[in-house]
Every structure is written in C-alpha cells, then in structure tokens.
N, C-alpha and C positions, 0 to 999 in steps of 0.2 A: 503736812499737806502740800502737795505739789502745786506751785502757782501756774495757772494756764492763762495765756493770753494768745488768742488765735485771730488771724485776719483772713479774710476771704475776699477775693477779687476776681473779676471776669472781664472778658472783651476789651482788653487793652489794645489790641489791633496795632501793635508797634510796627511801622512801616520802615522799609529801606529807602524809600523816596523821601528826601527831606526838604521841606519847606517851612517858612517861619511858623506855621500853626503846628506842624509835626514836631519842630524842634522844641516849642514850648511844651507841647504834651509830653514828650519824652523826658524833658527836664523835670517836669511834675512827677512823672512815674519814678524817676530816680530819687526825688525828694521823699516820695512815699516810702520807697524801700529803706531809705535811711531811718525814717520814722519807725518801720517795722523792725529794723535791727536793734533798736534801743530797748525794746521790751517784749518781743514776740517770742513765744515757744513754738508756735506753729504758723505757717502761711500755706493757705489753699488757693491755687490758681484754677478756676472752674472754667478753663477753655479759653481759646483765642488769645493767648499772650501775644502772639504775633499776627500780622495780617495774613501771613502765608509761612507755614513750616512744613518742610518735607525733609526727611532725614535721609540724607545720602550716606553711604558707607564711609566715605573718606572726606566729606566736605560739609562745612556749616557756613552759612551766609555771614561774612565778615562784618557787616553793618550791625548785626545783632550782638556782637562780642561783648560790649560794655554791659548789657543787660545779663547775659549768661555769666559773665565775670561777677557782677554784683550778687546774683543768686548763689554762685559758688562761695563767695564770702560769707553769706548768711548760714549755709549748711556747715561750713568749717567752724562757724561761731557756736553752732549747736541747735539752730533753728531747724525744726522739721519742716520741710517743703514737699507738698504734694501737687502734682500737676495732672488735671484731668483734661482729656483731649476734647477740643470743640470742633465745629464744623470747618474751621480754617486750619486745623491741625490734621493735615492729610495723612501724615505717617510719623508717629512717634515710635522710635525704635528703642535702643539701649543707651543712647548718648546721655540722656538726662540722668539716668540711674547710675550709670558706670562712671561718668565723668564729673557730675555736678552733685551727686548724692541726692538727687530728687526722685521720689517715687512717683511713677506714672500710672495712669488708669485710662483704658480705652473707652469705657462706657460710663459706669457710675462709680461712686465711692461712698461706702457705708462704714461709720466708725462711731466710736463712743468717746467723749471727752467730759471729765468732771461729772459723770453719771447721766450725761445727756446723750441721746442718740441723734446722730446726723445722718442725712441723706443728701448726697451731692450729685447733680446731673447737669450737664451743660444746657440742656432744654431743647436741643435741635430735634424737631421731629414730634415734639409733644402735641402740638396743635393738630386737630383732627384732619384739618384741611391740607397738612403738609404731606400728603401721600407721594407726590412727586419727588419731594426732598428725600424721603425715606428710601425710595428707590435709588436716587443719586448718591445718597450716602453709602449704600451698599457697593455701588459701582466704584466710588472714590476709595473706599476702604478695601477693595479686593486686593488681595496679595499679588494676583496676576497683573492687574492694571498698574499697581505700584512697581513692580519689577520692570514693566514696559517703560513707565515714566523715568525710572532710574537710568535707563540706557541713554536718555537725552542729556546732552552735556549741560551742567548747571548754569553756565553762561546764557544758554538759551531757554532751558526749562524754568528756572526761577523767575526771569521777567515775564515769561508767558503766564505762569501760574499766578504771579503778582498781579497781573492785569485783570485776570479772571476773578481773583480773590478781591481785589478793589472794587470791581463792579457789583459783585455780591454784597459787600459791605455797604455800599452806597444805596442798594436796593433795600436791604435790611433797615437802614437808618430811615428811610423814606416811608415805609409802610408799617413798621411795628408798632409805632405809637397810634395807628389807627385800628389795630386789631383788638378784639375783645380778649381779655386776659382769663376768661372763664375756664378754658381748657387747662391752663397752667394751674389755676387754683384748684380745680377739681383733682388734677394730678397730685398736687401737694396734699390735699386732704385725704386721698387714698393712702398716701405715705403715713399721715397722722394716724389713720386707723390701724396701719400695721405696727404702730409702736413708735415711730420717729418723732422726736421732739421738734426737730428743726429740719426744714427742707430748704436748700439753697440751689438756685439755678441762675443761669445767665441768658445769653443769646438774644434777649428781647430788646436790649439796649433801653430798658425802661425800669428804672428802680421801683420797687414796690415791696410793702411789708403787709402780709395778710396774717392776722392771728386768729386762733380759735381754741378756746378752752386750755390756754397755756402753751399751745403749739404755735410755731411761726414759720411761715414761708416768706423767705426774702429773694426777690429777684436783684441781682447784683448791679443792674445797669451797665454803664460802660465808662470807658476812659477816652472817648473820643470827644465828648462835650460835657459829660455829667460828673465824672471822677467820683463815682460812688463806690463804697465798699461796705462790708459788714465786719463787725468786731464782737468776739465772744470773751468775756472777762472771767470765765469760770462759773458765772451764775446766770447770765442772760446775754442774749444775742441782739444786736441792734444795728440798724442801717444808718450808715453816715456818709458825709461827703467830705472829701480831702480839700483843705484850705477853703472850706466854706462852699455853701450850695451855689452853683453857677447862676448868674444872673440871666 
C-alpha cells in the first residue's frame, strides 16, 4: 500500500520587500519546506504563495529565487506539488509546470487520495457580498489586460503591482476576521453533498475546521502571523500550526 503524506498551505504572501518581520517569516517558510521534504508525498499550495505573481515571458522576480529553487528541489526528490491560483496570482503561465515540475490550476482542483475526495479552491469570491471582487477578478484575469500589463517594463510594473497587492493584503487582514464565515461553510457543505470528503480553502486568513458527518472543511489561515497548514496522513485531515500556535 502506498504511503501518503500530504501538506496543504495557503496565503504565504512572500514579499520582495524585506524588513525584520518579513525576514523572520521567510525563514520560517523555508524551515517548513525542510520539514515537508522529510516525509511528504504531496504539497498543495492553495493560492497566494507570493504577495504578487505575474508571469512575464522572459523574466521572474529575482528575490523569489530561493523559494522557487526549494520547490524545484522538492519535485526533483519526487514530491508532487500542485499550485492553485489565488487572488494575488495575477497570471500563472507555463513557468511552474515547465521549469519546476509543479502542476498549476487557475480555478479549483479536485482529486482523490487514499480513497478520499478532495476539493480545493482559494476562496476568493465565495462570500455573497464579494460581487465587486468577482468583477475585478474577471478584469485582472482578462488575457487582453494581461497582455497590456506585460508591455510595461518589469522594473516599473512589478513595484506598482506590488504596491497595489500589499494594500489589498492589509485590507484583507483588517476585515476578514470580522466577517461571518457562514458563506464559506455553506459553500463547503454543498461540496460535501456532492460527495467530497474534504474541502480546503484559503483567502480568509482565518484558520478554521468545520466538520459534518465525517466530512471536513478547513480554511488554511495564513503565513503572515498565524503559520497554519493542514496535513493528511492517508487516513484523516487535520489543521496544524507550524512551530506552535502563535501567541
């Protein structure tokens, strides 16, 4: 029987602007990757690995290199890595798959492990009040708009997008903990009714585990201050905190 050990993580928001807090966060992420390398068969990144990602044809942000290199090492070791786009992933192209061996998904990811059915979605736009965001998502994901943005030199385009992305993240951090989780739980329960055993989402920056009749919905929280993730050992799915629950 194949041994399965899958890790799920979301909303790392790795930033290219480095201060002491960001340096400590990135160090913790790299320690988490080292833990994953020791026993993982699968790693699922459920959106917003970076605070801003836009895939140019010839350029990648150099300050993200160490993380891309570590992920490449994992796939070379035989760990399956899957990357689902979040709302800060403005354009996922072929780079992750072609150069890192990481499978990418633009919307959701449905699969089976050890006889359990999983449904993964970043979670942006699930809340019924997020009508404006759903419109914005169509604009940002528009192939025409992405081609126009690609004409801007990366030395100008990346700092501008990073500024906008950082403002969005701060806004999310301020208001998400005040929002009702009912829309997300209802969305997950619809997936339970469709036969999924486990539903995992991010975006909320609010770790949560909701169980019903053997099914589980886990919101993966974030790696800005909470350092939460989920782990599937082939039998059950659990929400955990890396290096202990933050105080």
